[in-house]
N, C-alpha and C positions, 0 to 999 in steps of 0.2 A: 790613495788620497789625491784629491784634486784641489788645486789652489785657484782662486779667482784673481786674475790680474786685470787691472784696468789701465789700459794704455791710451793716453790721450795725446794726440799730436798737436803741436802748437798752431794756433789760428793766425794766419798771415792775411792781413787786410790792406787793400788799396787806400790811399789817402782819403778818398771820398767816403769810404766805409768807416774809417777811423773817425772822421769828422761827424758822421752821422751818429755813430755809437756814443760819442762823448758830448754831442750837441755843441760843437765848436765849428768855427769857420775855418776854411782852408788857410787863411792868413794866420789865424791863431796857431794852427798846427805847424805852419812854416816857422813862426816865431818860437814855438816850443822846441822845434828841431834844432834851433840855433843855440839853445842852452846847453851848458855842460852837463853831461850825465844822461841826456835824452837818448833812448836806444837807437842805435844805428839801423837803418832800414836795410832790407835785403833787396838788392838791385839785380833784376833779371832783364838784361838789355835796357830798354827804356822804361820798363815796369818798376815801380818802387812799391814794396810791401813792408808793412810794419807788423811786428808780433804784437798782437792785442794785449797779451798778458804783461809784456814788458812795458808797454805805454801805460797800462792801468797802474802798474806798480810805480812808475815814475810819477804819475799824477797824484797817487796816493801819498808818496813821500813828500811832494811839494806842498801838500795840505798840512802835513804834520809840522 
């Protein structure tokens, strides 16, 4: 018996890519990041990456 597994890795995006994906400015992303509950970015040295699914969930919750 063979089972099908679907493994999806989280997508990490730079600030610029997050802004393009959600059609927001970098200033708006910075303001959102100041809000309580906004997902913490992953920091690798000077590089900052956001999990796209967490940002999307945060924005969806803000609309509700």
